[in-house]
C-alpha positions as semicolon CSV with decimal commas, in nm:
position;residue;x (nm);y (nm);z (nm)
1;M;0,015;0,001;-0,015
2;A;0,280;0,244;0,040
3;I;0,386;0,229;-0,307
4;L;0,036;0,294;-0,427
5;G;0,009;0,602;-0,162
6;L;0,318;0,735;-0,291
7;L;0,225;0,726;-0,675
8;L;-0,168;0,735;-0,657
9;S;-0,166;1,061;-0,847
10;I;-0,024;0,942;-1,167
11;L;-0,027;0,540;-1,189
12;I;-0,318;0,428;-1,423
13;I;-0,271;0,051;-1,501
14;V;-0,115;-0,239;-1,323
15;S;-0,023;-0,570;-1,480
16;S;-0,008;-0,885;-1,296
17;S;0,277;-1,025;-1,137
18;Q;0,482;-1,334;-1,223
19;S;0,559;-1,624;-0,951
20;P;0,947;-1,714;-0,949
21;P;1,054;-2,052;-1,089
22;S;1,076;-2,331;-0,892
23;Q;1,259;-2,661;-0,927
24;T;0,945;-2,816;-1,046
25;H;0,743;-2,571;-1,222
26;F;0,752;-2,221;-1,361
27;S;0,476;-1,995;-1,378
28;R;0,397;-1,686;-1,595
29;Q;0,100;-1,444;-1,508
30;L;0,080;-1,154;-1,737
31;A;-0,241;-0,962;-1,798
32;A;-0,504;-1,083;-2,034
33;Q;-0,340;-1,414;-2,051
34;T;-0,668;-1,686;-2,071
35;A;-0,437;-1,986;-2,049
36;Q;-0,303;-1,899;-1,724
37;S;-0,458;-2,218;-1,535
38;N;-0,230;-2,438;-1,819
39;L;0,091;-2,253;-1,771
40;S;0,207;-2,454;-1,479
41;H;0,139;-2,790;-1,619
42;H;0,328;-2,676;-1,927
43;Y;0,628;-2,597;-1,750
44;A;0,647;-2,884;-1,550
45;L;0,998;-3,055;-1,526
46;A;1,044;-3,421;-1,508
47;N;1,185;-3,576;-1,181
48;A;1,531;-3,582;-1,150
49;G;1,564;-3,314;-1,458
50;I;1,496;-3,574;-1,747
51;L;1,303;-3,435;-2,018
52;S;1,018;-3,633;-2,150
53;G;1,141;-3,760;-2,499
54;P;1,480;-3,670;-2,632
55;S;1,649;-3,630;-2,297
56;L;1,877;-3,335;-2,173
57;L;1,990;-3,403;-1,804
58;T;2,038;-3,134;-1,598
59;N;2,241;-3,335;-1,303
60;T;2,607;-3,337;-1,288
61;K;2,639;-3,735;-1,262
62;K;2,643;-4,013;-1,554
63;T;2,281;-4,129;-1,539
64;N;2,114;-4,464;-1,643
65;I;1,822;-4,307;-1,818
66;S;1,700;-4,666;-1,999
67;A;1,364;-4,567;-1,870
68;A;1,325;-4,220;-2,023
69;K;0,985;-4,157;-2,144
70;Q;0,893;-4,168;-2,508
71;H;0,833;-3,873;-2,731
72;P;0,578;-3,876;-2,981
73;Y;0,796;-3,807;-3,263
74;S;1,156;-4,013;-3,184
75;P;1,243;-4,321;-3,002
76;T;1,380;-4,351;-2,644
77;A;1,665;-4,130;-2,579
78;S;2,021;-4,268;-2,536
79;P;2,189;-4,203;-2,248
80;S;2,340;-3,846;-2,182
81;E;2,563;-3,658;-1,939
82;L;2,584;-3,289;-1,851
83;L;2,941;-3,199;-1,874
84;S;3,098;-2,875;-1,684
85;S;3,421;-2,693;-1,647
86;S;3,586;-2,398;-1,548
87;N;3,604;-2,259;-1,851
88;S;3,435;-1,939;-1,996
89;W;3,228;-2,173;-2,209
90;Q;3,077;-2,487;-2,045
91;S;2,911;-2,769;-2,176
92;I;2,543;-2,793;-2,022
93;G;2,390;-3,061;-2,166
94;I;2,367;-3,314;-2,464
95;L;2,021;-3,411;-2,646
96;S;1,920;-3,705;-2,829
97;G;1,836;-3,471;-3,153
98;R;1,972;-3,173;-3,366
99;L;1,887;-2,806;-3,315
100;L;1,881;-2,572;-3,598
101;G;1,769;-2,262;-3,426
102;S;1,726;-2,095;-3,115
103;S;1,549;-1,771;-2,974
104;C;1,631;-1,580;-2,625
105;P;1,386;-1,337;-2,547
106;T;1,540;-1,279;-2,197
107;Y;1,857;-1,389;-2,029
108;Q;1,698;-1,693;-1,853
109;V;1,441;-1,792;-2,090
110;C;1,561;-1,935;-2,414
111;F;1,357;-2,159;-2,670
112;A;1,548;-2,399;-2,939
113;I;1,412;-2,605;-3,197
114;G;1,512;-2,867;-3,455
115;E;1,473;-3,258;-3,526
116;A;1,429;-3,544;-3,309
117;A;1,709;-3,847;-3,326
118;Y;1,665;-4,081;-3,631
119;S;1,340;-3,928;-3,731
120;Q;1,373;-3,584;-3,896
121;S;1,045;-3,536;-3,678
122;P;1,001;-3,192;-3,529
123;L;1,146;-3,104;-3,194
124;M;1,157;-2,793;-2,953
125;V;1,284;-2,757;-2,608
126;E;1,269;-2,448;-2,369
127;T;1,495;-2,343;-2,046
128;I;1,339;-2,076;-1,828
129;N;1,642;-2,092;-1,590
130;G;1,971;-1,993;-1,818
131;G;1,985;-2,330;-1,929
132;A;2,001;-2,527;-1,580
133;T;1,710;-2,731;-1,647
134;W;1,511;-2,782;-2,002
135;S;1,148;-2,921;-2,086
136;N;0,992;-3,020;-2,390
137;V;0,729;-2,783;-2,576
138;T;0,435;-2,967;-2,768
139;L;0,430;-2,895;-3,160
140;P;0,133;-2,953;-3,344
141;S;0,080;-3,329;-3,484
142;A;0,101;-3,197;-3,844
143;V;0,437;-2,973;-3,902
144;A;0,691;-2,957;-4,144
145;D;1,072;-2,977;-4,035
146;T;1,141;-2,670;-3,813
147;Q;1,432;-2,451;-3,911
148;A;1,424;-2,145;-3,737
149;I;1,264;-1,963;-3,449
150;D;1,177;-1,620;-3,328
151;C;1,044;-1,508;-2,988
152;P;0,977;-1,160;-2,953
153;T;0,830;-1,201;-2,604
154;I;0,850;-1,502;-2,365
155;L;0,524;-1,606;-2,473
156;E;0,488;-1,558;-2,807
157;C;0,696;-1,766;-3,086
158;I;0,709;-1,823;-3,454
159;V;0,841;-2,139;-3,594
160;V;0,933;-2,207;-3,993
161;G;1,073;-2,476;-4,161
162;N;1,016;-2,681;-4,497
163;S;0,695;-2,766;-4,624
164;Y;0,805;-2,925;-4,982
165;W;0,550;-3,164;-5,177
166;G;0,256;-2,972;-4,981
167;F;0,340;-3,175;-4,669
168;G;0,325;-3,038;-4,329
169;Y;0,286;-2,667;-4,199
170;G;0,563;-2,425;-4,291
171;I;0,455;-2,150;-4,039
172;F;0,289;-2,195;-3,693
173;Q;0,295;-1,951;-3,378
174;T;0,202;-1,989;-3,024
175;P;0,067;-1,707;-2,794
176;N;0,150;-1,867;-2,517
177;A;0,462;-2,069;-2,506
178;G;0,353;-2,363;-2,668
179;I;0,019;-2,436;-2,502
180;T;-0,153;-2,412;-2,795
181;W;-0,040;-2,345;-3,154
182;N;-0,215;-2,168;-3,468
183;V;-0,134;-2,249;-3,831
184;S;-0,047;-1,936;-4,005
185;A;-0,222;-1,921;-4,366
186;P;-0,171;-1,953;-4,678
187;N;0,067;-2,279;-4,623
188;I;0,393;-2,172;-4,787
189;L;0,514;-2,446;-5,021
190;G;0,909;-2,444;-5,022
191;G;1,182;-2,394;-4,769
192;L;1,192;-2,129;-4,498
193;A;1,505;-2,122;-4,332
194;T;1,506;-1,801;-4,103
195;V;1,272;-1,591;-3,937
196;T;1,286;-1,272;-3,733
197;C;0,988;-1,068;-3,553
198;P;1,102;-0,690;-3,486
199;S;0,768;-0,661;-3,263
200;S;0,516;-0,909;-3,142
201;L;0,285;-0,838;-3,480
202;V;0,546;-0,777;-3,734
203;C;0,775;-1,050;-3,854
204;Y;0,980;-1,158;-4,165
205;A;1,061;-1,490;-4,279
206;G;1,283;-1,616;-4,560
207;G;1,453;-1,927;-4,740
208;K;1,455;-2,067;-5,072
209;P;1,187;-1,959;-5,364
210;N;0,918;-1,893;-5,417
211;P;0,924;-1,638;-5,244
212;S;1,230;-1,562;-5,100
213;I;1,084;-1,330;-4,808
214;I;0,723;-1,283;-4,660
215;I;0,592;-1,105;-4,401
216;S;0,341;-1,084;-4,144
217;T;0,186;-0,802;-3,971
218;D;-0,053;-0,967;-3,756
219;G;0,197;-1,178;-3,537
220;G;0,245;-1,454;-3,785
221;I;-0,117;-1,566;-3,852
222;T;-0,133;-1,442;-4,214
223;W;0,165;-1,406;-4,443
224;N;0,249;-1,196;-4,802
225;P;0,520;-1,225;-5,030
226;T;0,728;-0,887;-5,059
227;S;0,901;-0,776;-5,353
228;P;1,129;-1,049;-5,551
229;F;1,505;-0,980;-5,522
230;P;1,659;-0,915;-5,861
231;P;1,825;-1,059;-6,063
232;A;1,966;-1,406;-5,969
233;E;1,751;-1,725;-6,084
234;A;1,786;-1,883;-5,739
235;V;1,819;-1,727;-5,382
236;S;1,853;-1,919;-5,058
237;L;1,821;-1,676;-4,766
238;S;1,965;-1,796;-4,429
239;S;1,927;-1,520;-4,211
240;I;1,720;-1,193;-4,174
241;A;1,788;-0,914;-3,943
242;C;1,551;-0,615;-3,834
243;P;1,689;-0,315;-3,626
244;A;1,358;-0,165;-3,683
245;I;1,010;-0,279;-3,769
246;Q;1,029;-0,185;-4,166
247;F;1,415;-0,193;-4,166
248;C;1,582;-0,531;-4,223
249;I;1,896;-0,685;-4,399
250;A;1,902;-1,022;-4,542
251;V;2,167;-1,237;-4,655
252;G;2,237;-1,577;-4,812
253;L;2,329;-1,740;-5,124
254;Y;2,237;-1,689;-5,500
255;S;2,330;-1,895;-5,812
256;N;2,261;-1,774;-6,165
257;Q;2,299;-2,093;-6,401
258;S;2,192;-1,892;-6,727
259;N;2,525;-1,638;-6,667
260;N;2,794;-1,778;-6,862
261;G;2,777;-2,134;-6,777
262;G;2,652;-2,046;-6,403
263;T;2,758;-1,820;-6,100
264;S;2,713;-1,802;-5,767
265;G;2,812;-1,613;-5,472
266;G;2,700;-1,443;-5,119
267;L;2,429;-1,199;-5,144
268;I;2,315;-0,933;-4,917
269;Y;1,985;-0,721;-4,931
270;Y;1,836;-0,454;-4,716
271;T;1,483;-0,259;-4,702
272;S;1,347;0,027;-4,518
273;N;0,996;0,035;-4,623
274;F;0,817;-0,333;-4,490
275;G;0,980;-0,493;-4,793
276;T;0,803;-0,297;-5,078
277;T;1,153;-0,252;-5,206
278;W;1,512;-0,379;-5,167
279;Q;1,871;-0,280;-5,241
280;S;2,130;-0,538;-5,288
281;V;2,482;-0,457;-5,171
282;S;2,786;-0,525;-5,377
283;V;2,956;-0,819;-5,256
284;S;3,322;-0,940;-5,375
285;S;3,310;-1,268;-5,600
286;D;3,573;-1,401;-5,328
287;F;3,287;-1,436;-5,082
288;G;3,118;-1,775;-5,096
289;T;2,786;-1,736;-4,878
290;F;2,682;-1,566;-4,586
291;N;2,506;-1,764;-4,319
292;S;2,401;-1,533;-4,037
293;V;2,351;-1,148;-3,950
294;S;2,326;-0,942;-3,652
295;C;2,239;-0,597;-3,599
296;P;2,305;-0,425;-3,238
297;S;2,194;-0,091;-3,359
298;S;2,013;0,046;-3,657
299;T;2,331;0,207;-3,767
300;W;2,545;-0,112;-3,814
301;C;2,517;-0,474;-3,880
302;M;2,778;-0,771;-3,948
303;A;2,720;-1,102;-4,156
304;T;2,924;-1,370;-4,158
305;G;2,972;-1,690;-4,378
306;A;3,250;-1,882;-4,566
307;N;3,423;-1,890;-4,908
308;L;3,474;-2,220;-5,090
309;M;3,822;-2,228;-4,941
310;G;3,625;-2,283;-4,574
311;E;3,766;-1,964;-4,454
312;S;3,557;-1,714;-4,294
313;V;3,426;-1,403;-4,429
314;T;3,265;-1,108;-4,256
315;A;3,093;-0,813;-4,394
316;D;3,031;-0,473;-4,223
317;L;2,744;-0,257;-4,291
318;S;2,676;0,117;-4,178
319;F;2,367;0,295;-4,223
320;S;2,251;0,653;-4,185
321;S;1,861;0,723;-4,184
322;Q;1,870;0,320;-4,291
323;V;2,026;0,417;-4,588
324;L;2,363;0,212;-4,666
325;V;2,655;0,464;-4,657
326;S;2,962;0,197;-4,617
327;T;3,072;-0,143;-4,671
328;S;3,384;-0,317;-4,527
329;F;3,459;-0,694;-4,587
330;N;3,698;-0,920;-4,387
331;L;3,886;-1,268;-4,505
332;S;3,997;-1,428;-4,207
333;P;4,220;-1,751;-4,278
334;N;4,223;-2,083;-4,076
335;P;4,217;-2,165;-3,795
336;V;3,893;-1,942;-3,812
337;G;3,649;-2,132;-4,043
338;S;3,315;-2,130;-4,162
339;E;3,109;-1,926;-3,942
340;M;2,756;-2,045;-3,922
341;A;2,555;-1,794;-3,681
342;I;2,684;-1,441;-3,531
343;F;2,515;-1,240;-3,233
344;C;2,630;-0,875;-3,190
345;Q;2,568;-0,703;-2,858
346;A;2,737;-0,369;-2,940
347;V;2,859;-0,230;-3,275
348;M;3,196;-0,381;-3,365
349;R;3,163;-0,671;-3,076
350;C;3,043;-0,995;-3,203
351;L;3,032;-1,339;-3,106
352;M;3,055;-1,624;-3,370
353;A;2,988;-2,006;-3,399
354;G;3,089;-2,243;-3,664
355;G;3,376;-2,483;-3,747
356;T;3,658;-2,550;-3,984
357;L;3,708;-2,782;-4,277
358;G;3,818;-3,062;-4,059
359;N;3,477;-3,053;-3,841
360;I;3,630;-2,869;-3,557
361;S;3,414;-2,655;-3,391
362;E;3,482;-2,304;-3,316
363;I;3,362;-2,028;-3,092
364;S;3,501;-1,679;-3,216
365;F;3,501;-1,318;-3,058
366;T;3,580;-0,986;-3,273
367;S;3,610;-0,635;-3,111
368;D;3,639;-0,466;-3,426
369;G;3,390;-0,559;-3,671
370;G;3,594;-0,881;-3,802
371;S;3,901;-0,726;-3,867
372;S;4,063;-0,956;-3,634
373;I;3,911;-1,244;-3,494
374;S;4,005;-1,460;-3,166
375;V;3,903;-1,833;-3,123
376;E;3,785;-1,931;-2,792
377;T;3,790;-2,252;-2,613
378;V;3,529;-2,511;-2,669
379;P;3,532;-2,814;-2,401
380;S;3,506;-3,145;-2,530
381;P;3,321;-3,306;-2,681
382;S;3,353;-3,081;-3,030
383;P;3,061;-3,102;-3,240
384;D;2,974;-2,893;-3,539
385;L;2,798;-2,579;-3,419
386;D;2,488;-2,473;-3,595
387;Q;2,336;-2,180;-3,433
388;L;2,414;-1,912;-3,168
389;Q;2,170;-1,691;-2,949
390;C;2,218;-1,463;-2,633
391;G;2,010;-1,328;-2,406
392;V;2,089;-0,974;-2,217
393;G;2,078;-0,911;-1,848
394;P;2,321;-0,866;-1,567
395;V;2,538;-1,103;-1,735
396;L;2,531;-1,170;-2,119
397;W;2,446;-1,504;-2,106
398;C;2,488;-1,724;-2,456
399;I;2,389;-2,084;-2,597
400;V;2,524;-2,259;-2,879
401;S;2,462;-2,585;-3,021
402;G;2,590;-2,843;-3,243
403;S;2,529;-3,209;-3,377
404;N;2,789;-3,481;-3,433
405;Q;2,805;-3,656;-3,805
406;D;2,517;-3,873;-3,755
407;N;2,278;-3,623;-3,683
408;S;2,192;-3,794;-3,369
409;T;2,315;-3,554;-3,068
410;T;2,327;-3,200;-2,980
411;W;2,567;-3,047;-2,739
412;F;2,499;-2,707;-2,565
413;Y;2,769;-2,483;-2,445
414;G;2,680;-2,187;-2,199
415;A;2,857;-1,903;-2,102
416;N;2,698;-1,674;-1,821
417;T;2,976;-1,471;-1,711
418;Y;3,186;-1,208;-1,848
419;T;3,553;-1,328;-1,917
420;P;3,861;-1,178;-2,077
421;E;3,763;-1,401;-2,377
422;V;3,413;-1,219;-2,402
423;P;3,485;-0,882;-2,274
424;N;3,189;-0,653;-2,129
425;L;2,911;-0,653;-2,415
426;V;2,685;-0,499;-2,203
427;A;2,749;-0,233;-1,964
428;P;2,443;-0,191;-1,734
429;A;2,343;0,127;-1,595
430;I;2,250;0,007;-1,256
431;S;2,517;-0,189;-1,055
432;P;2,336;-0,475;-0,911
433;S;2,359;-0,470;-0,498
434;S;2,395;-0,744;-0,304
435;Q;2,048;-0,908;-0,176
436;S;2,114;-0,857;0,200
437;N;2,106;-0,457;0,107
438;L;1,810;-0,462;-0,089
439;N;1,505;-0,245;0,041
440;P;1,154;-0,466;0,113
441;I;1,051;-0,295;-0,267
442;N;1,237;-0,227;-0,542
443;A;1,111;0,006;-0,779
444;L;1,233;0,117;-1,112
445;V;1,121;0,394;-1,339
446;L;1,163;0,414;-1,721
447;G;1,038;0,655;-1,997
448;D;1,180;0,961;-2,119
449;S;1,315;1,303;-1,976
450;I;0,987;1,366;-1,814
451;A;1,028;1,018;-1,613
452;K;1,349;1,117;-1,512
453;V;1,239;1,420;-1,366
454;I;0,949;1,207;-1,194
455;G;1,214;0,940;-1,066
456;I;1,436;1,223;-0,928
457;G;1,107;1,363;-0,711
458;L;1,016;1,035;-0,610
459;N;1,378;0,950;-0,464
460;V;1,318;1,234;-0,207
461;N;1,054;1,035;0,016
462;Q;1,151;0,691;-0,125
463;S;1,316;0,602;0,256
464;A;0,978;0,666;0,442
465;Y;0,805;0,426;0,235
466;G;1,074;0,139;0,217
467;L;1,146;0,174;-0,109
468;Q;1,477;0,185;-0,344
469;F;1,442;0,369;-0,677
470;G;1,613;0,320;-0,975
471;N;1,572;0,520;-1,272
472;Q;1,666;0,426;-1,615
473;S;1,470;0,650;-1,820
474;A;1,655;0,757;-2,159
475;I;1,594;1,161;-2,258
476;G;1,415;1,206;-2,587
477;C;1,305;0,836;-2,628
478;G;0,961;0,622;-2,649
479;I;0,880;0,293;-2,721
480;V;0,811;0,328;-3,110
481;G;1,175;0,303;-3,253
482;I;1,106;0,437;-3,578
483;P;1,376;0,692;-3,679
484;T;1,211;0,963;-3,882
485;Y;0,945;1,190;-3,718
486;I;0,813;1,530;-3,747
487;D;0,862;1,768;-3,488
488;K;0,681;2,118;-3,487
489;G;0,656;2,104;-3,866
490;N;1,013;1,969;-3,912
491;V;1,146;1,649;-4,024
492;S;1,370;1,501;-3,740
493;T;1,551;1,178;-3,671
494;N;1,521;0,994;-3,323
495;R;1,839;0,946;-3,129
496;T;2,013;0,636;-3,207
497;Q;1,951;0,448;-2,840
498;C;1,591;0,494;-2,896
499;A;1,568;0,209;-3,149
500;S;1,729;-0,047;-2,882
501;W;1,509;0,014;-2,608
502;Q;1,414;-0,354;-2,577
503;S;1,755;-0,459;-2,485
504;Q;1,758;-0,160;-2,260
505;F;1,433;-0,294;-2,071
506;L;1,581;-0,617;-2,043
507;T;1,905;-0,491;-1,891
508;A;1,683;-0,278;-1,648
509;V;1,438;-0,542;-1,485
510;S;1,722;-0,795;-1,499
511;Y;1,833;-0,654;-1,153
512;G;1,490;-0,750;-1,007
513;P;1,247;-0,482;-0,918
514;K;0,902;-0,545;-0,767
515;I;0,746;-0,271;-0,950
516;V;0,823;-0,105;-1,272
517;V;0,692;0,232;-1,350
518;L;0,646;0,311;-1,721
519;L;0,578;0,671;-1,862
520;V;0,465;0,669;-2,222
521;G;0,272;0,914;-2,438
522;R;0,510;1,199;-2,558
523;W;0,729;1,011;-2,806
524;E;0,431;0,801;-2,943
525;S;0,218;1,114;-3,014
526;Y;0,444;1,217;-3,304
527;T;0,400;1,162;-3,666
528;Y;0,612;0,905;-3,779
529;E;0,707;0,767;-4,149
530;V;0,615;0,418;-4,202
531;N;0,627;0,262;-4,540
532;N;0,702;0,614;-4,766
533;S;0,383;0,731;-4,580
534;W;0,341;0,972;-4,284
535;V;0,132;0,809;-3,979
536;S;-0,006;0,914;-3,640
537;L;-0,204;0,798;-3,367
538;G;-0,554;0,678;-3,531
539;N;-0,389;0,545;-3,859
540;P;-0,442;0,181;-3,826
541;I;-0,068;0,061;-3,911
542;Y;0,063;0,292;-3,653
543;D;-0,214;0,207;-3,388
544;Q;-0,087;-0,166;-3,480
545;I;0,275;-0,039;-3,405
546;I;0,194;0,152;-3,084
547;E;-0,026;-0,158;-2,940
548;S;0,252;-0,409;-3,042
549;S;0,525;-0,208;-2,882
550;L;0,308;-0,157;-2,570
551;R;0,248;-0,541;-2,542
552;Q;0,618;-0,604;-2,578
553;A;0,722;-0,353;-2,328
554;I;0,503;-0,516;-2,051
555;S;0,606;-0,886;-2,164
556;I;0,978;-0,761;-2,109
557;L;0,917;-0,535;-1,811
558;S;0,719;-0,811;-1,606
559;S;0,924;-1,121;-1,739
560;N;1,074;-1,146;-1,410
561;G;0,792;-1,087;-1,190
562;A;0,756;-0,721;-1,167
563;H;0,412;-0,562;-1,159
564;V;0,393;-0,287;-1,456
565;I;0,257;0,038;-1,419
566;L;0,172;0,257;-1,716
567;V;0,171;0,614;-1,637
568;T;0,055;0,869;-1,894
569;E;0,251;1,193;-2,020
570;P;0,131;1,526;-1,846
571;S;-0,018;1,747;-2,115
572;C;0,245;1,931;-2,317
573;D;0,220;2,281;-2,479
574;S;0,552;2,341;-2,694
575;G;0,389;2,672;-2,846
576;G;0,172;2,617;-3,111
577;Q;0,159;2,708;-3,461
578;L;0,161;3,052;-3,642
579;N;-0,231;2,988;-3,706
580;G;-0,288;2,937;-3,311
581;T;-0,364;2,565;-3,350
582;P;-0,145;2,304;-3,121
583;W;0,100;2,140;-3,286
584;S;-0,043;1,748;-3,349
585;E;0,187;1,583;-3,124
586;D;0,083;1,831;-2,824
């Protein structure tokens, strides 16, 4: 009641909190979730940490799992063991199956998909405690083989895969972490290898023709093709990254058999208008293919892959107002081999995973955009590494996985501390305090400069209410993230840091506040440029963007169990126009 008394004049909406995870189940409680009663059952973990079906053990001793339960899509799992070491990268488990994609909406919650051992049947697993334990997620009974996943929130996930010959579904999505699934329409024939969702409503998926890239604006329920790529006959896209909902970079391989007997090479395209048009990036013929791309900001992206000699290739892309301004390509000889996946938490600073021509797995790191690459130690056993994902929190928690040559076993490697091999990719603005020094209630204030001032005022009386306020407000930033807007009749550009508000929110809530106060309204009231049109509140497209951003903000801020309180901005008057009418944003 103390916190309510202190904030009564400005608080308007409170979301439900979440219970902390226990050893046997984990419950998420978010506002407007009708499936709440099923969540605890869904997150129940089998006794002794053994998964139902393809098994990943979470104990630290060898265990006889001859009694492991059956999975609907695969035979009884073979014995597995959790390995650990004192290295910065630690093996956190072995799974009977192969993982091809993963997504970590927070530093503790990760989903991974692939195929079960010996069967090519779909497989999906999840951890909600940073990889300590894993549980199976039930998939629909008629799905294609799964290739990629993206989860914009801890509840909402999109999974894509192959649906050749009309068998199985190529795309399906869940609004509740796998309790129920919706099959996307229309069913896409062909192979989809990548999916990314810059918001809970806007998603892009790509792969082999036709079409190469499709887009959804309703959270993955329906999909429509974007403009086709010129000029290659065959395009195979392997990765898409979207630093903003309308701004995406796609990479992969092209093959043009009609050009002087056939040519092929790596390709890079980008769009700044929801895929209406795509611009190509000139790529040297020395580069064979690009396998993955990551964009830690709206001004810089890095792609990685390999040439025909098995050497690692990287490309740095610099943008200004979503227009390419420069490129830089790097060729790194062995021992760095083909890089299959990349994650960049900051400009120029990226982790990569892959292997050499000799099937030796590698995790590498660059702090200068690929000009120099250092190879990190990977504990034994050493599989081919296929995918890499990181979650942001008080530490950078990353997971890579790979499979051996018989396609039956996957190794997970996790790193959850900053080490000299993985320098501080995240610099938290709040220093975590020891648990014994925390006040009974932790409260966090987020928003723009007005929220920062409110937070300063709340600090004056916080001790009287037994509170400890943190203030992570970003001056001049809201939760829209669109770069171009109109301010007092003039076209303006948002601050670069405004585009990464999601990662900033994740970092802020990782310190365990019980209450999060989010002030919104000022920056959401401007007129923004979306798909070459100016839109504002009342426009269906922009309203959808605002709703998606609010839902995503609430999901992130409540992911660790905090109550989320939405606060409206006070009335603003910036002077009015010459004719006496207020500006549209006031």
